[in-house]
PDB file with SEQRES, HELIX, SHEET and CRYST1 records, atoms N, CA, C and O in Angstrom:
SEQRES   1 A   73  MET ALA GLN GLN VAL THR HIS ARG ASP MET VAL ASN PHE          
SEQRES   2 A   73  VAL ALA GLU THR THR GLY ALA ALA LEU ILE VAL LYS GLY          
SEQRES   3 A   73  ARG PHE VAL GLU PRO GLY LYS GLN PRO PRO PRO GLY GLU          
SEQRES   4 A   73  ARG LYS ILE TYR MET LEU ILE GLU GLY PRO THR GLU LEU          
SEQRES   5 A   73  SER VAL LYS ARG ALA LYS GLN VAL SER GLU GLY ARG VAL          
SEQRES   6 A   73  CYS HIS ALA LEU THR THR PRO SER                              
HELIX    1 AA1 ALA A    2  THR A    6  1                                   5    
HELIX    2 AA2 ARG A    8  THR A   18  1                                  11    
HELIX    3 AA3 GLU A   51  THR A   70  1                                  20    
SHEET    1 AA1 2 ALA A  21  LYS A  25  0                                        
SHEET    2 AA1 2 TYR A  43  GLU A  47 -1                                        
CRYST1    1.000    1.000    1.000  90.00  90.00  90.00 P 1           1          
ATOM      1  N   MET A   1      57.737 -74.441  68.619  1.00  0.00           N  
ATOM      2  CA  MET A   1      57.028 -73.205  68.860  1.00  0.00           C  
ATOM      3  C   MET A   1      56.333 -72.736  67.592  1.00  0.00           C  
ATOM      4  O   MET A   1      55.115 -72.554  67.596  1.00  0.00           O  
ATOM      5  N   ALA A   2      57.078 -72.534  66.501  1.00  0.00           N  
ATOM      6  CA  ALA A   2      56.484 -72.036  65.260  1.00  0.00           C  
ATOM      7  C   ALA A   2      55.410 -72.984  64.756  1.00  0.00           C  
ATOM      8  O   ALA A   2      54.418 -72.548  64.173  1.00  0.00           O  
ATOM      9  N   GLN A   3      55.601 -74.268  64.975  1.00  0.00           N  
ATOM     10  CA  GLN A   3      54.632 -75.245  64.501  1.00  0.00           C  
ATOM     11  C   GLN A   3      53.267 -75.022  65.141  1.00  0.00           C  
ATOM     12  O   GLN A   3      52.249 -75.129  64.456  1.00  0.00           O  
ATOM     13  N   GLN A   4      53.218 -74.714  66.440  1.00  0.00           N  
ATOM     14  CA  GLN A   4      51.938 -74.506  67.104  1.00  0.00           C  
ATOM     15  C   GLN A   4      51.237 -73.271  66.562  1.00  0.00           C  
ATOM     16  O   GLN A   4      50.017 -73.272  66.402  1.00  0.00           O  
ATOM     17  N   VAL A   5      51.983 -72.233  66.282  1.00  0.00           N  
ATOM     18  CA  VAL A   5      51.382 -70.992  65.811  1.00  0.00           C  
ATOM     19  C   VAL A   5      50.858 -71.151  64.390  1.00  0.00           C  
ATOM     20  O   VAL A   5      49.795 -70.613  64.078  1.00  0.00           O  
ATOM     21  N   THR A   6      51.556 -71.861  63.524  1.00  0.00           N  
ATOM     22  CA  THR A   6      51.145 -71.979  62.133  1.00  0.00           C  
ATOM     23  C   THR A   6      50.270 -73.201  61.880  1.00  0.00           C  
ATOM     24  O   THR A   6      49.790 -73.396  60.763  1.00  0.00           O  
ATOM     25  N   HIS A   7      50.067 -73.997  62.869  1.00  0.00           N  
ATOM     26  CA  HIS A   7      49.262 -75.198  62.712  1.00  0.00           C  
ATOM     27  C   HIS A   7      47.866 -74.842  62.207  1.00  0.00           C  
ATOM     28  O   HIS A   7      47.286 -73.840  62.625  1.00  0.00           O  
ATOM     29  N   ARG A   8      47.342 -75.647  61.327  1.00  0.00           N  
ATOM     30  CA  ARG A   8      46.044 -75.380  60.704  1.00  0.00           C  
ATOM     31  C   ARG A   8      44.931 -75.170  61.727  1.00  0.00           C  
ATOM     32  O   ARG A   8      44.061 -74.323  61.520  1.00  0.00           O  
ATOM     33  N   ASP A   9      44.941 -75.919  62.819  1.00  0.00           N  
ATOM     34  CA  ASP A   9      43.897 -75.744  63.840  1.00  0.00           C  
ATOM     35  C   ASP A   9      43.942 -74.343  64.445  1.00  0.00           C  
ATOM     36  O   ASP A   9      42.902 -73.738  64.703  1.00  0.00           O  
ATOM     37  N   MET A  10      45.142 -73.839  64.666  1.00  0.00           N  
ATOM     38  CA  MET A  10      45.288 -72.485  65.217  1.00  0.00           C  
ATOM     39  C   MET A  10      44.770 -71.456  64.222  1.00  0.00           C  
ATOM     40  O   MET A  10      44.037 -70.540  64.595  1.00  0.00           O  
ATOM     41  N   VAL A  11      45.147 -71.606  62.967  1.00  0.00           N  
ATOM     42  CA  VAL A  11      44.701 -70.673  61.932  1.00  0.00           C  
ATOM     43  C   VAL A  11      43.176 -70.695  61.838  1.00  0.00           C  
ATOM     44  O   VAL A  11      42.538 -69.646  61.743  1.00  0.00           O  
ATOM     45  N   ASN A  12      42.600 -71.889  61.865  1.00  0.00           N  
ATOM     46  CA  ASN A  12      41.140 -72.004  61.807  1.00  0.00           C  
ATOM     47  C   ASN A  12      40.480 -71.402  63.046  1.00  0.00           C  
ATOM     48  O   ASN A  12      39.443 -70.747  62.939  1.00  0.00           O  
ATOM     49  N   PHE A  13      41.073 -71.618  64.215  1.00  0.00           N  
ATOM     50  CA  PHE A  13      40.526 -71.055  65.451  1.00  0.00           C  
ATOM     51  C   PHE A  13      40.468 -69.537  65.376  1.00  0.00           C  
ATOM     52  O   PHE A  13      39.450 -68.930  65.708  1.00  0.00           O  
ATOM     53  N   VAL A  14      41.558 -68.929  64.941  1.00  0.00           N  
ATOM     54  CA  VAL A  14      41.600 -67.464  64.840  1.00  0.00           C  
ATOM     55  C   VAL A  14      40.556 -66.983  63.841  1.00  0.00           C  
ATOM     56  O   VAL A  14      39.852 -66.009  64.109  1.00  0.00           O  
ATOM     57  N   ALA A  15      40.445 -67.644  62.700  1.00  0.00           N  
ATOM     58  CA  ALA A  15      39.472 -67.238  61.684  1.00  0.00           C  
ATOM     59  C   ALA A  15      38.042 -67.333  62.220  1.00  0.00           C  
ATOM     60  O   ALA A  15      37.233 -66.431  62.004  1.00  0.00           O  
ATOM     61  N   GLU A  16      37.737 -68.422  62.916  1.00  0.00           N  
ATOM     62  CA  GLU A  16      36.384 -68.621  63.430  1.00  0.00           C  
ATOM     63  C   GLU A  16      36.037 -67.649  64.548  1.00  0.00           C  
ATOM     64  O   GLU A  16      34.894 -67.200  64.642  1.00  0.00           O  
ATOM     65  N   THR A  17      37.003 -67.317  65.394  1.00  0.00           N  
ATOM     66  CA  THR A  17      36.705 -66.474  66.548  1.00  0.00           C  
ATOM     67  C   THR A  17      36.818 -64.980  66.269  1.00  0.00           C  
ATOM     68  O   THR A  17      36.220 -64.173  66.982  1.00  0.00           O  
ATOM     69  N   THR A  18      37.579 -64.598  65.239  1.00  0.00           N  
ATOM     70  CA  THR A  18      37.792 -63.168  64.999  1.00  0.00           C  
ATOM     71  C   THR A  18      37.298 -62.688  63.635  1.00  0.00           C  
ATOM     72  O   THR A  18      37.087 -61.491  63.440  1.00  0.00           O  
ATOM     73  N   GLY A  19      37.113 -63.603  62.702  1.00  0.00           N  
ATOM     74  CA  GLY A  19      36.723 -63.207  61.353  1.00  0.00           C  
ATOM     75  C   GLY A  19      37.902 -62.778  60.499  1.00  0.00           C  
ATOM     76  O   GLY A  19      37.718 -62.381  59.348  1.00  0.00           O  
ATOM     77  N   ALA A  20      39.110 -62.850  61.043  1.00  0.00           N  
ATOM     78  CA  ALA A  20      40.315 -62.468  60.303  1.00  0.00           C  
ATOM     79  C   ALA A  20      41.083 -63.721  59.894  1.00  0.00           C  
ATOM     80  O   ALA A  20      40.915 -64.788  60.485  1.00  0.00           O  
ATOM     81  N   ALA A  21      41.915 -63.578  58.890  1.00  0.00           N  
ATOM     82  CA  ALA A  21      42.702 -64.696  58.395  1.00  0.00           C  
ATOM     83  C   ALA A  21      44.171 -64.506  58.730  1.00  0.00           C  
ATOM     84  O   ALA A  21      44.713 -63.411  58.582  1.00  0.00           O  
ATOM     85  N   LEU A  22      44.822 -65.590  59.189  1.00  0.00           N  
ATOM     86  CA  LEU A  22      46.265 -65.591  59.410  1.00  0.00           C  
ATOM     87  C   LEU A  22      46.911 -66.253  58.200  1.00  0.00           C  
ATOM     88  O   LEU A  22      46.542 -67.362  57.813  1.00  0.00           O  
ATOM     89  N   ILE A  23      47.870 -65.567  57.616  1.00  0.00           N  
ATOM     90  CA  ILE A  23      48.565 -66.105  56.454  1.00  0.00           C  
ATOM     91  C   ILE A  23      50.055 -66.097  56.773  1.00  0.00           C  
ATOM     92  O   ILE A  23      50.641 -65.042  57.017  1.00  0.00           O  
ATOM     93  N   VAL A  24      50.659 -67.273  56.769  1.00  0.00           N  
ATOM     94  CA  VAL A  24      52.092 -67.379  57.054  1.00  0.00           C  
ATOM     95  C   VAL A  24      52.832 -67.244  55.735  1.00  0.00           C  
ATOM     96  O   VAL A  24      52.548 -67.955  54.770  1.00  0.00           O  
ATOM     97  N   LYS A  25      53.782 -66.325  55.709  1.00  0.00           N  
ATOM     98  CA  LYS A  25      54.539 -66.056  54.493  1.00  0.00           C  
ATOM     99  C   LYS A  25      56.026 -66.058  54.806  1.00  0.00           C  
ATOM    100  O   LYS A  25      56.429 -66.061  55.969  1.00  0.00           O  
ATOM    101  N   GLY A  26      56.819 -66.057  53.775  1.00  0.00           N  
ATOM    102  CA  GLY A  26      58.261 -66.014  53.944  1.00  0.00           C  
ATOM    103  C   GLY A  26      58.859 -67.387  54.120  1.00  0.00           C  
ATOM    104  O   GLY A  26      58.203 -68.409  53.914  1.00  0.00           O  
ATOM    105  N   ARG A  27      60.121 -67.386  54.506  1.00  0.00           N  
ATOM    106  CA  ARG A  27      60.877 -68.620  54.644  1.00  0.00           C  
ATOM    107  C   ARG A  27      61.528 -68.649  56.019  1.00  0.00           C  
ATOM    108  O   ARG A  27      62.052 -67.640  56.492  1.00  0.00           O  
ATOM    109  N   PHE A  28      61.490 -69.832  56.665  1.00  0.00           N  
ATOM    110  CA  PHE A  28      62.150 -69.975  57.954  1.00  0.00           C  
ATOM    111  C   PHE A  28      63.648 -69.832  57.746  1.00  0.00           C  
ATOM    112  O   PHE A  28      64.227 -70.447  56.850  1.00  0.00           O  
ATOM    113  N   VAL A  29      64.269 -69.010  58.588  1.00  0.00           N  
ATOM    114  CA  VAL A  29      65.704 -68.777  58.523  1.00  0.00           C  
ATOM    115  C   VAL A  29      66.263 -68.993  59.930  1.00  0.00           C  
ATOM    116  O   VAL A  29      65.720 -68.470  60.903  1.00  0.00           O  
ATOM    117  N   GLU A  30      67.329 -69.749  60.034  1.00  0.00           N  
ATOM    118  CA  GLU A  30      67.965 -69.997  61.328  1.00  0.00           C  
ATOM    119  C   GLU A  30      68.326 -68.661  61.992  1.00  0.00           C  
ATOM    120  O   GLU A  30      68.697 -67.706  61.309  1.00  0.00           O  
ATOM    121  N   PRO A  31      68.214 -68.598  63.321  1.00  0.00           N  
ATOM    122  CA  PRO A  31      68.587 -67.365  64.020  1.00  0.00           C  
ATOM    123  C   PRO A  31      70.017 -66.942  63.681  1.00  0.00           C  
ATOM    124  O   PRO A  31      70.930 -67.766  63.634  1.00  0.00           O  
ATOM    125  N   GLY A  32      70.187 -65.656  63.448  1.00  0.00           N  
ATOM    126  CA  GLY A  32      71.498 -65.113  63.136  1.00  0.00           C  
ATOM    127  C   GLY A  32      71.887 -65.188  61.668  1.00  0.00           C  
ATOM    128  O   GLY A  32      72.930 -64.667  61.273  1.00  0.00           O  
ATOM    129  N   LYS A  33      71.048 -65.837  60.851  1.00  0.00           N  
ATOM    130  CA  LYS A  33      71.345 -65.944  59.421  1.00  0.00           C  
ATOM    131  C   LYS A  33      70.416 -65.029  58.633  1.00  0.00           C  
ATOM    132  O   LYS A  33      69.380 -64.597  59.137  1.00  0.00           O  
ATOM    133  N   GLN A  34      70.791 -64.745  57.413  1.00  0.00           N  
ATOM    134  CA  GLN A  34      69.993 -63.905  56.521  1.00  0.00           C  
ATOM    135  C   GLN A  34      69.244 -64.786  55.524  1.00  0.00           C  
ATOM    136  O   GLN A  34      69.750 -65.837  55.131  1.00  0.00           O  
ATOM    137  N   PRO A  35      68.047 -64.373  55.111  1.00  0.00           N  
ATOM    138  CA  PRO A  35      67.325 -65.141  54.099  1.00  0.00           C  
ATOM    139  C   PRO A  35      68.030 -65.021  52.746  1.00  0.00           C  
ATOM    140  O   PRO A  35      68.798 -64.084  52.527  1.00  0.00           O  
ATOM    141  N   PRO A  36      67.772 -65.962  51.844  1.00  0.00           N  
ATOM    142  CA  PRO A  36      68.352 -65.870  50.508  1.00  0.00           C  
ATOM    143  C   PRO A  36      67.894 -64.591  49.806  1.00  0.00           C  
ATOM    144  O   PRO A  36      66.854 -64.034  50.158  1.00  0.00           O  
ATOM    145  N   PRO A  37      68.650 -64.128  48.827  1.00  0.00           N  
ATOM    146  CA  PRO A  37      68.251 -62.923  48.082  1.00  0.00           C  
ATOM    147  C   PRO A  37      66.832 -63.065  47.514  1.00  0.00           C  
ATOM    148  O   PRO A  37      66.470 -64.096  46.948  1.00  0.00           O  
ATOM    149  N   GLY A  38      66.062 -62.021  47.679  1.00  0.00           N  
ATOM    150  CA  GLY A  38      64.692 -62.025  47.167  1.00  0.00           C  
ATOM    151  C   GLY A  38      63.681 -62.672  48.097  1.00  0.00           C  
ATOM    152  O   GLY A  38      62.487 -62.657  47.797  1.00  0.00           O  
ATOM    153  N   GLU A  39      64.110 -63.232  49.204  1.00  0.00           N  
ATOM    154  CA  GLU A  39      63.219 -63.882  50.172  1.00  0.00           C  
ATOM    155  C   GLU A  39      63.126 -63.021  51.431  1.00  0.00           C  
ATOM    156  O   GLU A  39      63.986 -62.181  51.695  1.00  0.00           O  
ATOM    157  N   ARG A  40      62.057 -63.253  52.203  1.00  0.00           N  
ATOM    158  CA  ARG A  40      61.901 -62.601  53.508  1.00  0.00           C  
ATOM    159  C   ARG A  40      61.881 -63.663  54.585  1.00  0.00           C  
ATOM    160  O   ARG A  40      61.520 -64.813  54.335  1.00  0.00           O  
ATOM    161  N   LYS A  41      62.277 -63.264  55.802  1.00  0.00           N  
ATOM    162  CA  LYS A  41      62.140 -64.179  56.933  1.00  0.00           C  
ATOM    163  C   LYS A  41      60.655 -64.454  57.133  1.00  0.00           C  
ATOM    164  O   LYS A  41      59.801 -63.668  56.722  1.00  0.00           O  
ATOM    165  N   ILE A  42      60.366 -65.580  57.769  1.00  0.00           N  
ATOM    166  CA  ILE A  42      58.980 -65.970  57.984  1.00  0.00           C  
ATOM    167  C   ILE A  42      58.244 -64.902  58.809  1.00  0.00           C  
ATOM    168  O   ILE A  42      58.790 -64.354  59.767  1.00  0.00           O  
ATOM    169  N   TYR A  43      57.021 -64.627  58.422  1.00  0.00           N  
ATOM    170  CA  TYR A  43      56.193 -63.660  59.136  1.00  0.00           C  
ATOM    171  C   TYR A  43      54.730 -64.038  58.953  1.00  0.00           C  
ATOM    172  O   TYR A  43      54.388 -64.874  58.117  1.00  0.00           O  
ATOM    173  N   MET A  44      53.881 -63.413  59.744  1.00  0.00           N  
ATOM    174  CA  MET A  44      52.459 -63.702  59.695  1.00  0.00           C  
ATOM    175  C   MET A  44      51.709 -62.453  59.246  1.00  0.00           C  
ATOM    176  O   MET A  44      51.831 -61.385  59.845  1.00  0.00           O  
ATOM    177  N   LEU A  45      50.940 -62.612  58.188  1.00  0.00           N  
ATOM    178  CA  LEU A  45      50.098 -61.541  57.674  1.00  0.00           C  
ATOM    179  C   LEU A  45      48.692 -61.767  58.218  1.00  0.00           C  
ATOM    180  O   LEU A  45      48.171 -62.880  58.154  1.00  0.00           O  
ATOM    181  N   ILE A  46      48.087 -60.729  58.743  1.00  0.00           N  
ATOM    182  CA  ILE A  46      46.717 -60.826  59.269  1.00  0.00           C  
ATOM    183  C   ILE A  46      45.830 -59.922  58.435  1.00  0.00           C  
ATOM    184  O   ILE A  46      46.075 -58.721  58.325  1.00  0.00           O  
ATOM    185  N   GLU A  47      44.795 -60.511  57.849  1.00  0.00           N  
ATOM    186  CA  GLU A  47      43.828 -59.756  57.052  1.00  0.00           C  
ATOM    187  C   GLU A  47      42.441 -59.993  57.609  1.00  0.00           C  
ATOM    188  O   GLU A  47      42.105 -61.112  57.997  1.00  0.00           O  
ATOM    189  N   GLY A  48      41.627 -58.939  57.650  1.00  0.00           N  
ATOM    190  CA  GLY A  48      40.276 -59.086  58.157  1.00  0.00           C  
ATOM    191  C   GLY A  48      39.362 -58.005  57.626  1.00  0.00           C  
ATOM    192  O   GLY A  48      39.817 -57.025  57.035  1.00  0.00           O  
ATOM    193  N   PRO A  49      38.061 -58.189  57.840  1.00  0.00           N  
ATOM    194  CA  PRO A  49      37.079 -57.239  57.319  1.00  0.00           C  
ATOM    195  C   PRO A  49      37.068 -55.896  58.047  1.00  0.00           C  
ATOM    196  O   PRO A  49      36.632 -54.886  57.494  1.00  0.00           O  
ATOM    197  N   THR A  50      37.549 -55.892  59.287  1.00  0.00           N  
ATOM    198  CA  THR A  50      37.583 -54.644  60.056  1.00  0.00           C  
ATOM    199  C   THR A  50      38.904 -54.539  60.811  1.00  0.00           C  
ATOM    200  O   THR A  50      39.600 -55.535  61.011  1.00  0.00           O  
ATOM    201  N   GLU A  51      39.234 -53.333  61.223  1.00  0.00           N  
ATOM    202  CA  GLU A  51      40.444 -53.128  62.012  1.00  0.00           C  
ATOM    203  C   GLU A  51      40.338 -53.878  63.344  1.00  0.00           C  
ATOM    204  O   GLU A  51      41.325 -54.432  63.827  1.00  0.00           O  
ATOM    205  N   LEU A  52      39.152 -53.891  63.927  1.00  0.00           N  
ATOM    206  CA  LEU A  52      38.946 -54.584  65.196  1.00  0.00           C  
ATOM    207  C   LEU A  52      39.202 -56.082  65.059  1.00  0.00           C  
ATOM    208  O   LEU A  52      39.811 -56.685  65.943  1.00  0.00           O  
ATOM    209  N   SER A  53      38.747 -56.689  63.970  1.00  0.00           N  
ATOM    210  CA  SER A  53      38.967 -58.130  63.786  1.00  0.00           C  
ATOM    211  C   SER A  53      40.455 -58.436  63.635  1.00  0.00           C  
ATOM    212  O   SER A  53      40.927 -59.465  64.118  1.00  0.00           O  
ATOM    213  N   VAL A  54      41.191 -57.560  62.977  1.00  0.00           N  
ATOM    214  CA  VAL A  54      42.634 -57.753  62.812  1.00  0.00           C  
ATOM    215  C   VAL A  54      43.337 -57.607  64.167  1.00  0.00           C  
ATOM    216  O   VAL A  54      44.216 -58.405  64.493  1.00  0.00           O  
ATOM    217  N   LYS A  55      42.962 -56.605  64.950  1.00  0.00           N  
ATOM    218  CA  LYS A  55      43.567 -56.416  66.268  1.00  0.00           C  
ATOM    219  C   LYS A  55      43.284 -57.616  67.169  1.00  0.00           C  
ATOM    220  O   LYS A  55      44.165 -58.075  67.896  1.00  0.00           O  
ATOM    221  N   ARG A  56      42.058 -58.120  67.117  1.00  0.00           N  
ATOM    222  CA  ARG A  56      41.697 -59.282  67.947  1.00  0.00           C  
ATOM    223  C   ARG A  56      42.487 -60.514  67.512  1.00  0.00           C  
ATOM    224  O   ARG A  56      42.955 -61.278  68.356  1.00  0.00           O  
ATOM    225  N   ALA A  57      42.636 -60.711  66.215  1.00  0.00           N  
ATOM    226  CA  ALA A  57      43.411 -61.852  65.712  1.00  0.00           C  
ATOM    227  C   ALA A  57      44.859 -61.750  66.168  1.00  0.00           C  
ATOM    228  O   ALA A  57      45.479 -62.758  66.506  1.00  0.00           O  
ATOM    229  N   LYS A  58      45.390 -60.551  66.178  1.00  0.00           N  
ATOM    230  CA  LYS A  58      46.770 -60.343  66.643  1.00  0.00           C  
ATOM    231  C   LYS A  58      46.883 -60.709  68.115  1.00  0.00           C  
ATOM    232  O   LYS A  58      47.837 -61.375  68.516  1.00  0.00           O  
ATOM    233  N   GLN A  59      45.916 -60.279  68.926  1.00  0.00           N  
ATOM    234  CA  GLN A  59      45.941 -60.599  70.353  1.00  0.00           C  
ATOM    235  C   GLN A  59      45.873 -62.107  70.583  1.00  0.00           C  
ATOM    236  O   GLN A  59      46.620 -62.650  71.397  1.00  0.00           O  
ATOM    237  N   VAL A  60      44.983 -62.774  69.872  1.00  0.00           N  
ATOM    238  CA  VAL A  60      44.816 -64.215  70.035  1.00  0.00           C  
ATOM    239  C   VAL A  60      46.090 -64.949  69.622  1.00  0.00           C  
ATOM    240  O   VAL A  60      46.553 -65.841  70.333  1.00  0.00           O  
ATOM    241  N   SER A  61      46.653 -64.579  68.482  1.00  0.00           N  
ATOM    242  CA  SER A  61      47.851 -65.272  68.013  1.00  0.00           C  
ATOM    243  C   SER A  61      49.055 -64.980  68.905  1.00  0.00           C  
ATOM    244  O   SER A  61      49.859 -65.878  69.154  1.00  0.00           O  
ATOM    245  N   GLU A  62      49.200 -63.749  69.391  1.00  0.00           N  
ATOM    246  CA  GLU A  62      50.294 -63.440  70.313  1.00  0.00           C  
ATOM    247  C   GLU A  62      50.137 -64.216  71.619  1.00  0.00           C  
ATOM    248  O   GLU A  62      51.122 -64.665  72.204  1.00  0.00           O  
ATOM    249  N   GLY A  63      48.900 -64.368  72.068  1.00  0.00           N  
ATOM    250  CA  GLY A  63      48.654 -65.155  73.281  1.00  0.00           C  
ATOM    251  C   GLY A  63      49.095 -66.597  73.099  1.00  0.00           C  
ATOM    252  O   GLY A  63      49.646 -67.198  74.021  1.00  0.00           O  
ATOM    253  N   ARG A  64      48.859 -67.154  71.928  1.00  0.00           N  
ATOM    254  CA  ARG A  64      49.279 -68.519  71.644  1.00  0.00           C  
ATOM    255  C   ARG A  64      50.797 -68.625  71.581  1.00  0.00           C  
ATOM    256  O   ARG A  64      51.368 -69.618  72.033  1.00  0.00           O  
ATOM    257  N   VAL A  65      51.447 -67.625  71.031  1.00  0.00           N  
ATOM    258  CA  VAL A  65      52.904 -67.642  70.967  1.00  0.00           C  
ATOM    259  C   VAL A  65      53.484 -67.601  72.372  1.00  0.00           C  
ATOM    260  O   VAL A  65      54.381 -68.377  72.701  1.00  0.00           O  
ATOM    261  N   CYS A  66      52.971 -66.693  73.204  1.00  0.00           N  
ATOM    262  CA  CYS A  66      53.455 -66.593  74.587  1.00  0.00           C  
ATOM    263  C   CYS A  66      53.218 -67.903  75.333  1.00  0.00           C  
ATOM    264  O   CYS A  66      54.077 -68.342  76.097  1.00  0.00           O  
ATOM    265  N   HIS A  67      52.076 -68.522  75.123  1.00  0.00           N  
ATOM    266  CA  HIS A  67      51.767 -69.798  75.760  1.00  0.00           C  
ATOM    267  C   HIS A  67      52.748 -70.871  75.297  1.00  0.00           C  
ATOM    268  O   HIS A  67      53.228 -71.663  76.109  1.00  0.00           O  
ATOM    269  N   ALA A  68      53.050 -70.903  74.005  1.00  0.00           N  
ATOM    270  CA  ALA A  68      53.975 -71.903  73.467  1.00  0.00           C  
ATOM    271  C   ALA A  68      55.375 -71.708  74.037  1.00  0.00           C  
ATOM    272  O   ALA A  68      56.094 -72.678  74.273  1.00  0.00           O  
ATOM    273  N   LEU A  69      55.762 -70.447  74.259  1.00  0.00           N  
ATOM    274  CA  LEU A  69      57.103 -70.170  74.789  1.00  0.00           C  
ATOM    275  C   LEU A  69      57.233 -70.526  76.260  1.00  0.00           C  
ATOM    276  O   LEU A  69      58.326 -70.861  76.716  1.00  0.00           O  
ATOM    277  N   THR A  70      56.151 -70.460  77.005  1.00  0.00           N  
ATOM    278  CA  THR A  70      56.229 -70.692  78.451  1.00  0.00           C  
ATOM    279  C   THR A  70      55.805 -72.093  78.863  1.00  0.00           C  
ATOM    280  O   THR A  70      55.941 -72.458  80.031  1.00  0.00           O  
ATOM    281  N   THR A  71      55.292 -72.890  77.921  1.00  0.00           N  
ATOM    282  CA  THR A  71      54.857 -74.241  78.235  1.00  0.00           C  
ATOM    283  C   THR A  71      55.998 -75.215  77.939  1.00  0.00           C  
ATOM    284  O   THR A  71      56.527 -75.228  76.827  1.00  0.00           O  
ATOM    285  N   PRO A  72      56.380 -76.029  78.925  1.00  0.00           N  
ATOM    286  CA  PRO A  72      57.448 -77.004  78.670  1.00  0.00           C  
ATOM    287  C   PRO A  72      57.045 -78.001  77.583  1.00  0.00           C  
ATOM    288  O   PRO A  72      55.876 -78.374  77.487  1.00  0.00           O  
ATOM    289  N   SER A  73      57.994 -78.428  76.775  1.00  0.00           N  
ATOM    290  CA  SER A  73      57.724 -79.379  75.673  1.00  0.00           C  
ATOM    291  C   SER A  73      57.437 -80.751  76.218  1.00  0.00           C  
ATOM    292  O   SER A  73      57.188 -81.680  75.450  1.00  0.00           O  
TER     293      SER A  73                                                      
END                                                                             
């Protein structure tokens, strides 16, 4: 699941269609565990030239996450 969302093609698609950038930050942590001191759990930062571009990038990326969760492997 996480691989599809952070995959370079997905990041490029969002950038090309919305004008915003997806930046994956943090460290993957197993469910139920805490990240090491000074680290954050993995998250996605969205930056764009306008509020609308950021909102659109969020919608597109959330749609991909929902699709990844509902599509059988």
